[in-house]
Backbone as numpy.savetxt, mean C-alpha at the origin, in Angstrom:
# Nx Ny Nz CAx CAy CAz Cx Cy Cz
3.25 19.03 -1.64 3.05 17.94 -0.85 1.68 17.77 0.04
0.66 17.05 -0.34 -0.37 17.18 0.60 -0.32 15.73 1.05
-0.42 15.68 2.24 -0.51 14.41 3.16 -1.77 14.34 4.16
-2.32 13.29 4.06 -3.53 12.81 4.95 -3.32 11.86 6.30
-3.19 12.54 7.16 -2.68 11.38 8.40 -3.55 11.69 9.57
-3.65 10.09 10.01 -4.78 10.44 11.16 -4.27 10.66 12.35
-5.17 11.13 13.18 -4.67 11.53 14.68 -3.63 10.32 15.19
-2.62 10.74 16.37 -1.75 9.83 16.88 -2.38 8.80 17.73
-3.50 9.12 18.11 -4.23 7.95 19.21 -5.01 6.74 18.27
-4.74 6.86 16.96 -5.45 5.78 16.32 -4.31 4.76 15.64
-4.39 3.68 16.11 -3.57 2.69 15.43 -3.73 2.41 13.53
-3.45 2.85 12.88 -3.86 3.24 11.73 -2.95 3.26 10.19
-3.40 2.92 8.99 -2.58 2.86 8.07 -2.97 4.56 7.85
-1.90 5.16 6.77 -1.88 6.75 6.58 -1.41 6.84 5.35
-2.49 7.32 4.75 -2.18 7.75 3.18 -1.52 9.13 3.42
-0.26 9.12 2.16 0.50 10.43 1.99 0.44 10.61 0.57
-0.19 11.47 0.35 -0.40 11.87 -1.25 1.13 12.80 -1.77
1.87 12.52 -2.23 2.57 13.37 -2.96 3.08 13.11 -4.32
3.94 14.74 -4.82 4.24 14.62 -6.05 5.72 14.25 -6.23
6.26 14.56 -7.38 7.36 14.67 -7.51 8.14 15.52 -7.34
9.43 15.76 -6.40 10.07 17.13 -6.14 11.56 16.92 -6.16
12.22 18.09 -6.10 13.76 17.98 -5.97 14.23 16.96 -5.14
13.59 16.72 -4.07 14.51 16.02 -2.99 14.11 14.39 -3.30
13.37 14.39 -4.25 13.55 12.80 -5.03 14.77 12.40 -5.64
15.32 11.53 -4.98 16.66 11.57 -6.06 16.80 10.10 -6.73
17.72 10.19 -7.53 17.81 8.96 -8.31 17.65 7.51 -7.73
17.59 6.64 -8.38 17.33 4.81 -7.51 18.91 4.72 -7.71
19.55 4.61 -6.90 21.10 3.92 -6.49 21.61 2.55 -7.33
20.09 1.64 -7.38 20.61 0.24 -7.95 20.23 0.77 -9.60
19.45 1.53 -10.24 19.45 1.96 -11.62 19.26 3.35 -11.82
20.80 4.04 -11.72 20.94 5.08 -12.16 20.09 5.78 -13.32
19.91 4.74 -14.28 19.68 5.13 -15.69 17.58 5.29 -15.42
17.17 4.99 -14.30 15.88 4.69 -14.11 15.32 6.27 -14.22
14.22 6.69 -15.09 13.46 7.64 -15.17 13.01 8.14 -14.00
13.43 8.78 -12.76 12.59 8.89 -11.30 11.21 9.70 -11.95
11.28 10.40 -12.50 9.90 10.88 -12.75 8.58 9.81 -13.05
9.18 8.52 -13.23 8.19 7.91 -13.36 7.92 7.02 -12.36
8.47 7.24 -10.92 8.10 6.44 -10.14 8.02 7.56 -8.77
7.74 8.62 -8.99 7.94 9.63 -7.89 6.47 10.41 -8.30
5.54 9.91 -9.02 4.30 10.69 -9.44 3.35 10.51 -8.11
2.10 11.29 -7.99 1.16 11.33 -6.68 0.32 10.00 -6.58
0.23 9.40 -5.66 -0.41 8.41 -5.34 -2.01 8.29 -6.45
-1.74 7.26 -6.85 -3.44 7.23 -7.79 -2.79 7.51 -9.01
-1.84 7.85 -9.38 -1.36 8.29 -10.72 -1.22 6.95 -11.64
-0.82 6.06 -10.99 -0.46 4.80 -11.53 -1.38 3.95 -11.86
-2.77 4.24 -11.45 -3.99 3.29 -11.24 -4.26 2.76 -12.46
-4.50 3.44 -13.56 -4.82 2.90 -14.87 -4.35 2.02 -15.26
-2.68 2.19 -15.03 -1.54 1.37 -15.35 -1.53 -0.22 -14.88
-2.14 0.02 -13.50 -2.13 -1.03 -12.75 -3.39 -1.83 -12.80
-4.19 -1.30 -13.15 -5.82 -1.92 -13.23 -5.71 -2.77 -14.85
-5.20 -2.11 -15.90 -5.46 -2.66 -17.25 -4.38 -3.27 -18.11
-4.42 -3.74 -19.11 -3.68 -4.75 -19.47 -2.45 -4.13 -20.85
-3.07 -2.90 -21.00 -2.24 -1.95 -21.73 -1.85 -0.69 -21.40
-0.45 -0.13 -20.92 0.74 -0.89 -21.73 1.51 -2.26 -21.08
0.85 -2.34 -19.57 1.71 -3.03 -18.84 0.55 -4.55 -18.81
1.12 -5.57 -19.31 0.23 -6.46 -19.24 0.57 -7.77 -18.28
1.61 -7.16 -17.18 2.17 -7.96 -16.25 2.56 -6.92 -14.87
2.72 -7.59 -13.94 2.92 -6.82 -12.59 3.90 -7.64 -11.77
4.91 -6.83 -11.30 5.59 -7.61 -10.30 5.84 -6.75 -9.26
5.52 -7.33 -7.92 5.41 -6.19 -6.90 6.79 -6.75 -5.78
7.96 -6.03 -5.81 9.02 -6.00 -5.17 8.79 -5.61 -3.76
9.12 -6.94 -2.68 9.02 -6.31 -1.34 10.06 -6.87 -0.51
10.52 -5.51 0.15 11.94 -5.53 0.82 11.56 -5.65 2.28
12.59 -6.33 3.13 12.06 -6.26 4.73 13.16 -6.41 5.08
13.20 -5.90 6.58 14.33 -6.06 7.64 14.19 -7.28 8.36
15.39 -7.59 8.55 15.45 -9.56 9.04 14.65 -9.24 10.57
13.77 -10.30 10.69 13.20 -10.56 11.64 11.19 -9.94 11.57
11.23 -9.15 10.13 10.05 -8.65 10.06 9.50 -8.93 8.83
10.16 -10.37 8.14 9.51 -11.03 6.76 7.84 -10.75 6.54
7.79 -10.61 5.55 5.96 -10.77 5.19 5.50 -11.86 5.51
4.13 -12.05 6.21 3.57 -13.11 6.44 2.80 -13.91 5.13
3.27 -15.40 4.90 3.28 -15.79 3.43 1.71 -15.70 3.25
0.83 -16.17 4.11 -0.76 -16.33 3.69 -1.02 -14.97 3.37
-0.50 -13.90 3.98 -0.93 -12.46 3.71 -0.67 -12.05 2.27
0.57 -12.82 1.92 1.08 -12.33 0.65 0.04 -13.18 -0.16
-0.28 -14.67 -0.14 -1.19 -15.07 -1.01 -2.48 -14.37 -1.04
-2.94 -13.87 0.01 -4.23 -13.15 -0.07 -4.15 -12.03 -1.03
-3.13 -11.04 -0.84 -2.67 -10.16 -1.55 -2.61 -10.33 -3.01
-2.00 -11.59 -3.82 -1.69 -12.02 -4.87 -3.40 -12.30 -5.47
-3.98 -12.78 -4.72 -5.79 -13.12 -5.23 -6.03 -12.10 -5.15
-6.19 -10.89 -4.14 -6.82 -9.35 -4.51 -6.51 -9.25 -5.76
-4.98 -8.96 -6.06 -4.70 -8.27 -7.26 -5.35 -9.14 -8.60
-5.15 -10.23 -8.57 -5.83 -11.26 -9.37 -7.28 -10.88 -9.76
-7.92 -10.43 -8.88 -9.47 -10.40 -8.84 -9.75 -8.97 -9.61
-8.68 -8.02 -9.11 -9.30 -6.56 -9.64 -8.25 -6.10 -10.73
-7.30 -6.54 -11.26 -6.21 -6.20 -12.50 -6.38 -7.18 -13.57
-6.35 -6.38 -14.51 -6.08 -7.19 -16.13 -4.92 -7.32 -16.19
-4.11 -8.43 -15.87 -2.80 -8.78 -15.96 -2.32 -10.24 -16.52
-2.73 -10.39 -17.97 -2.69 -11.79 -18.64 -1.30 -12.34 -18.31
-0.05 -11.40 -18.45 1.25 -12.04 -18.35 1.66 -12.41 -16.91
0.58 -12.26 -16.00 0.97 -12.52 -14.83 1.32 -11.61 -13.59
1.18 -12.04 -12.18 1.27 -11.27 -11.31 2.26 -12.14 -10.41
3.55 -11.40 -10.01 4.35 -11.98 -9.33 4.81 -10.96 -7.97
5.16 -11.78 -6.77 5.64 -11.18 -5.80 6.70 -11.42 -5.37
7.72 -10.66 -5.32 9.20 -11.17 -4.80 9.60 -10.68 -3.60
10.22 -11.10 -2.43 10.58 -10.81 -1.09 12.23 -10.79 -1.20
12.61 -9.73 -0.52 14.11 -9.77 -0.53 14.50 -8.84 1.11
15.38 -9.73 1.54 15.84 -9.01 3.00 16.70 -7.85 2.67
16.63 -6.48 3.51 17.79 -5.79 3.27 18.40 -5.12 4.73
19.44 -4.02 4.55 20.14 -3.89 5.55 19.17 -3.05 6.58
19.57 -3.38 7.82 18.56 -2.61 8.91 19.24 -0.99 8.92
18.28 -0.07 8.77 18.67 1.33 8.42 19.07 2.14 9.89
18.80 1.26 11.22 19.05 1.54 12.39 18.29 2.62 13.20
17.13 2.87 12.81 16.53 4.09 13.20 15.20 3.42 14.08
14.92 4.13 15.32 13.84 3.63 15.98 12.40 4.18 15.20
12.91 5.41 14.47 11.43 5.94 14.16 11.85 6.49 12.33
11.04 6.08 11.55 11.56 6.53 10.42 10.19 7.80 9.65
10.85 8.91 8.99 10.02 9.84 8.52 9.79 9.51 7.16
8.81 10.14 6.47 8.37 10.16 5.01 9.51 10.14 4.22
10.38 11.09 4.63 11.55 11.51 3.57 12.70 10.42 3.80
12.69 9.76 5.12 13.85 8.50 5.19 13.00 7.23 4.41
11.71 7.08 4.40 11.26 5.73 3.84 11.70 5.91 2.44
11.29 7.10 1.92 11.80 7.46 0.30 12.97 7.28 0.26
14.35 7.57 1.14 15.66 7.34 1.22 15.72 5.84 0.80
15.11 5.01 1.81 15.35 3.70 1.98 14.86 3.02 0.29
13.74 3.40 0.24 13.68 2.95 -1.29 14.38 3.36 -2.35
14.84 4.73 -2.45 15.70 5.06 -3.55 17.33 4.38 -3.12
17.51 3.85 -2.34 18.74 2.96 -2.04 18.96 1.69 -2.25
17.60 0.87 -2.55 17.38 -0.19 -2.18 16.42 -0.89 -3.31
15.87 0.05 -3.98 14.81 -0.86 -4.78 15.50 -1.16 -6.16
14.98 -2.49 -6.68 15.97 -3.05 -7.85 15.07 -3.41 -9.01
13.80 -3.21 -8.59 12.70 -3.87 -9.86 12.31 -2.37 -10.36
12.19 -2.39 -11.63 11.37 -0.89 -12.25 10.69 -1.59 -13.46
9.83 -0.57 -14.18 9.12 -0.87 -15.27 10.37 -1.50 -16.25
9.67 -2.73 -17.03 10.53 -3.06 -18.20 9.78 -3.86 -19.19
9.61 -2.72 -20.37 8.88 -3.42 -21.74 7.68 -3.66 -21.32
6.53 -4.62 -21.33 5.47 -4.65 -20.55 5.10 -5.02 -19.17
5.95 -4.85 -18.43 5.88 -5.25 -16.90 6.11 -3.95 -16.22
4.98 -4.06 -15.28 4.89 -2.69 -14.61 5.39 -3.24 -12.87
5.77 -2.14 -12.38 6.62 -2.58 -10.75 5.78 -1.86 -9.80
5.85 -2.37 -8.62 5.41 -1.80 -7.22 6.55 -2.32 -6.38
6.51 -1.06 -5.61 7.55 -1.24 -4.52 6.97 -1.45 -3.04
7.11 -2.19 -2.28 6.87 -2.44 -0.82 7.61 -2.33 0.27
7.98 -1.62 1.32 9.11 -1.83 2.16 8.21 -2.51 3.60
8.65 -3.35 4.11 8.41 -3.64 5.49 9.46 -3.48 6.37
9.05 -2.27 7.27 10.15 -1.69 8.12 10.41 -2.36 9.59
11.16 -1.88 10.13 11.42 -2.38 11.71 11.33 -1.01 12.74
11.10 -0.27 11.88 10.82 1.16 12.79 9.26 1.55 12.79
9.04 2.25 13.82 7.69 3.09 13.87 7.95 4.23 12.63
6.56 4.62 12.42 6.63 5.41 11.67 6.52 7.00 12.40
6.86 7.98 12.23 6.94 9.31 12.96 5.53 9.56 13.77
4.47 9.09 13.29 3.26 9.29 13.98 2.99 7.58 14.08
3.29 7.52 15.47 3.69 6.19 16.23 2.53 5.18 16.01
1.27 5.62 15.75 0.29 4.94 15.65 -0.12 4.13 14.16
1.04 4.36 13.42 0.69 4.24 11.84 1.00 2.67 11.57
0.34 2.23 10.90 0.50 0.68 10.19 1.14 0.62 9.06
0.77 1.33 8.07 1.13 1.61 6.61 0.88 2.95 6.14
1.77 3.39 4.98 1.40 4.51 4.37 1.49 4.14 2.93
1.27 4.86 1.90 1.55 4.85 0.31 1.89 6.48 0.17
2.84 6.31 -0.62 3.52 7.71 -0.82 4.18 8.28 -2.16
4.00 7.24 -3.08 4.27 7.67 -4.30 3.25 6.80 -5.47
3.12 6.80 -6.20 2.26 5.99 -7.39 2.46 4.65 -7.38
3.53 4.03 -7.27 4.13 2.79 -7.02 4.74 2.34 -5.84
4.37 3.01 -4.87 5.44 2.74 -3.54 4.74 2.59 -2.33
5.16 1.66 -1.48 3.93 1.94 -0.03 5.05 1.13 0.77
4.50 1.57 2.07 5.37 0.61 3.37 4.51 0.53 4.41
4.85 -0.72 5.05 4.19 -1.30 6.00 5.29 -1.21 7.31
4.36 -0.66 8.49 5.29 -0.61 9.76 5.30 -2.25 10.45
6.19 -2.92 10.19 5.92 -4.54 10.24 6.37 -4.30 11.58
7.12 -3.64 12.50 7.34 -3.80 14.20 6.10 -3.59 14.66
5.32 -2.56 14.30 3.91 -2.16 14.49 2.73 -3.21 14.27
2.84 -3.74 13.32 2.21 -4.97 12.89 2.38 -5.91 13.75
3.43 -6.41 14.25 3.53 -7.76 14.98 3.35 -7.74 16.63
3.49 -6.14 16.77 3.07 -5.81 18.41 1.85 -6.16 18.75
0.98 -5.70 17.37 -0.15 -5.63 17.51 -1.05 -6.92 16.81
-0.48 -7.76 16.71 -1.05 -9.08 16.15 -0.11 -10.57 16.49
-1.04 -11.47 16.38 -0.57 -12.93 16.43 -0.02 -13.45 17.99
-0.31 -12.69 19.14 -0.23 -13.02 20.24 -1.46 -13.11 21.24
-1.57 -13.71 22.25 -3.02 -14.22 22.91 -3.86 -12.95 23.07
-5.28 -13.31 22.71 -5.98 -12.10 22.66 -6.02 -11.30 21.44
-4.99 -11.25 20.52 -4.70 -10.40 19.49 -5.09 -10.79 18.33
-5.64 -10.06 17.60 -6.32 -10.42 15.89 -4.67 -11.34 15.32
-5.05 -12.02 14.29 -4.06 -13.27 13.89 -3.33 -11.85 12.77
-1.68 -12.25 12.60 -0.94 -11.52 11.84 -1.24 -11.62 10.67
-1.85 -12.86 9.86 -2.54 -12.62 8.54 -3.43 -11.92 8.41
-4.52 -11.73 9.33 -5.61 -11.04 8.92 -5.09 -9.56 9.12
-4.34 -9.29 9.82 -3.96 -7.50 10.04 -3.15 -7.23 8.86
-2.13 -8.15 8.62 -1.15 -7.74 7.48 -1.84 -7.68 6.13
-2.95 -8.59 5.62 -3.74 -8.95 4.82 -4.65 -7.20 4.62
-5.04 -6.95 5.92 -6.07 -6.16 5.80 -5.17 -4.70 5.26
-4.23 -4.14 5.92 -3.12 -3.23 5.79 -2.78 -3.25 4.08
-1.86 -4.55 3.89 -1.56 -4.51 2.27 -2.43 -4.14 1.52
-3.65 -4.81 1.50 -5.07 -4.80 0.55 -5.01 -3.21 0.53
-5.72 -2.65 1.82 -5.97 -1.30 1.79 -5.30 -0.19 1.14
-3.66 -0.34 1.50 -2.86 0.31 0.59 -2.55 0.34 -0.66
-2.80 -0.99 -1.25 -3.03 -1.13 -2.58 -4.32 -0.53 -3.16
-5.22 -0.64 -2.34 -6.33 0.07 -2.96 -6.19 1.75 -3.09
-5.63 2.25 -2.29 -5.20 3.57 -2.81 -4.35 3.99 -3.86
-3.11 2.49 -4.22 -2.43 2.87 -5.40 -3.42 2.50 -6.48
-4.37 2.06 -6.59 -5.38 1.81 -7.55 -6.26 2.88 -7.67
-6.15 3.82 -6.80 -7.13 5.14 -7.03 -8.06 5.42 -6.38
-8.07 4.66 -5.26 -9.38 4.47 -4.27 -8.79 5.43 -3.00
-9.79 6.28 -2.52 -11.03 6.51 -2.85 -11.20 8.05 -3.90
-11.45 8.16 -4.81 -11.39 9.62 -6.02 -9.66 9.98 -5.84
-8.93 8.85 -6.08 -7.48 9.18 -5.78 -6.68 8.73 -7.49
-7.85 8.79 -8.35 -6.96 8.22 -9.85 -8.42 7.42 -10.66
-9.03 6.74 -9.78 -10.47 6.09 -10.17 -11.28 6.78 -9.77
-12.17 7.71 -10.98 -13.12 8.40 -10.70 -14.17 7.85 -10.06
-15.01 8.50 -8.93 -15.98 7.81 -8.30 -17.18 7.76 -9.33
-18.00 6.64 -9.42 -19.17 6.30 -10.00 -20.33 6.61 -9.16
-20.23 6.88 -8.07 -21.47 7.15 -7.28 -20.80 8.02 -5.79
-21.77 8.57 -5.26 -21.00 9.58 -3.93 -20.82 8.65 -2.85
-19.36 8.27 -2.75 -19.15 7.27 -1.49 -17.95 7.77 -0.72
-17.32 8.75 -1.03 -16.22 9.65 -0.52 -16.50 10.09 0.83
-15.60 9.39 1.94 -15.92 10.12 3.22 -15.14 11.33 3.45
-15.48 12.19 3.09 -14.72 13.37 3.11 -14.00 13.80 4.22
-14.82 13.80 5.44 -14.28 14.29 6.58 -12.97 13.43 7.10
-12.61 11.99 6.19 -11.27 11.54 6.63 -10.40 11.09 5.29
-10.54 12.28 4.59 -9.67 11.81 3.34 -10.21 11.09 2.64
-9.28 10.34 1.57 -9.67 9.27 0.18 -9.99 8.33 1.00
-11.27 8.10 1.71 -11.55 7.08 2.14 -13.22 6.74 1.58
-13.62 5.38 1.70 -15.14 5.24 1.50 -15.92 5.32 2.81
-17.05 5.68 2.62 -18.00 6.10 3.51 -18.55 4.81 4.02
-18.47 3.87 3.44 -19.20 2.53 3.78 -18.59 1.82 5.10
-18.99 1.66 5.83 -18.27 1.13 7.23 -18.02 -0.42 6.99
-18.44 -1.18 6.34 -17.92 -2.54 5.90 -17.06 -2.69 5.15
-16.53 -1.40 4.16 -15.80 -1.70 3.23 -14.18 -1.51 3.50
-13.30 -2.33 3.05 -11.74 -2.25 3.17 -11.12 -0.74 3.32
-11.78 -0.11 2.39 -11.69 1.26 2.53 -11.82 2.27 3.52
-12.87 1.91 4.19 -13.37 2.75 5.28 -12.29 3.24 6.32
-11.99 4.32 6.40 -11.19 4.75 7.44 -11.15 4.12 8.95
-12.41 4.11 9.40 -12.09 3.50 10.67 -11.61 1.67 10.99
-11.28 1.00 9.60 -11.03 -0.09 9.42 -9.34 -0.39 9.56
-8.97 1.10 9.74 -7.47 0.96 9.97 -7.06 1.50 11.49
-8.05 1.82 12.12 -7.91 2.20 13.60 -8.01 1.24 14.39
-7.85 1.35 16.04 -7.75 0.30 16.84 -9.19 -0.64 16.47
-9.91 0.19 16.30 -11.64 -0.53 15.68 -11.14 -1.71 15.07
-10.11 -1.63 14.38 -9.82 -3.17 13.28 -9.45 -4.29 13.98
-9.15 -4.26 15.18 -8.52 -5.35 15.77 -9.73 -6.31 16.38
-10.78 -5.38 16.84 -12.18 -6.13 17.30 -12.79 -6.83 16.28
-12.64 -5.68 15.22 -13.53 -6.37 13.84 -12.66 -7.59 13.30
-11.68 -7.85 13.37 -10.87 -8.89 12.67 -10.78 -9.96 13.69
-11.23 -9.76 14.80 -11.03 -10.82 15.87 -12.54 -11.68 15.67
-13.32 -11.13 14.92 -15.03 -11.93 14.75 -15.10 -11.97 13.30
-14.34 -11.10 12.15 -14.63 -11.66 11.09 -13.38 -11.56 10.03
-13.65 -11.97 8.65 -12.55 -11.92 7.90 -12.15 -10.55 7.40
-11.00 -10.53 6.89 -10.62 -8.90 6.34 -11.58 -8.44 5.83
-11.72 -7.27 5.83 -12.75 -6.47 5.01 -12.67 -6.75 3.88
-13.60 -6.55 2.57 -13.69 -6.69 1.17 -13.82 -5.34 0.89
-13.55 -5.06 -0.08 -13.95 -3.85 -1.05 -15.59 -3.83 -1.25
-16.45 -2.74 -1.17 -17.47 -2.75 -1.48 -17.96 -2.68 -2.80
-19.44 -2.44 -3.37 -19.71 -2.25 -4.67 -19.19 -0.92 -5.21
-19.37 0.08 -4.25 -18.99 1.32 -4.98 -17.69 1.59 -5.49
-16.66 0.94 -4.43 -15.11 0.87 -4.84 -15.02 -0.02 -5.96
-15.76 -1.14 -5.85 -15.53 -1.84 -7.05 -15.90 -1.18 -8.12
-17.29 -0.71 -8.45 -17.34 0.09 -9.65 -16.32 1.14 -10.19
-15.88 1.79 -8.91 -14.67 2.74 -9.69 -13.71 2.40 -10.25
-13.13 0.92 -9.56 -12.33 0.34 -10.43 -12.46 -0.06 -12.05
-13.74 -0.82 -11.98 -14.01 -1.35 -13.15 -14.18 -0.01 -14.37
-14.64 0.91 -13.88 -14.90 2.04 -14.58 -13.50 2.85 -15.31
-12.48 2.29 -14.44 -11.12 2.94 -14.54 -10.08 1.52 -15.37
-11.00 0.62 -15.79 -10.12 -0.23 -16.38 -10.38 -1.61 -15.72
-10.61 -2.05 -14.77 -10.06 -2.90 -13.95 -11.31 -3.94 -13.91
-11.29 -4.79 -13.30 -12.50 -6.11 -12.86 -13.15 -5.76 -11.71
């Protein structure tokens, strides 16, 4: 397993790259599901996500803990972000469902995987591809983390941490912060940067893992640190730059 984790002093989304292992258990809500299809490395589903073949539609299943429901406007922005980059003529659907509180102050990567294994209900079916996102009410084991991607179609947002750092007096709006984290993590699932969508130009910030070297790009590593709060207070959420968009287009996206 390879993980790229930012120092704890940062408020940051974390990219965790991992493959299928013996620790990945079957999904309780669908024991017949092929676990291997959902436990591949981050970026392995990038082409399936971007193109219309073999999957012409996408459903994003978001599960959350009471008190940490997704921000509606952020989900609207996520859906538009996906529509702008993915070829899904059959449509893009986002569902939200409340799940039981795991009762933990902090969650490790293995515990987040276990929550998905116990609760995920939407799986690939026919020409419909599925993505799973958890909104937790716990901190990640690296306390500054806002979000992670950890499988080819799986991500988690630290809802409690996002709430603590947005929406209050002098803080960035929750919509802006949440949309930024959501889109950044989805960007990794789409294969950015150099995670499955081959680079068309040299724009990988090798010093900071699979991130873009352009300081204004959504996939720039510092847009996930405490610097993001000041940036978002003055600007709209950062967008993908030309280099990242070129990578997605070359891999079958828009």
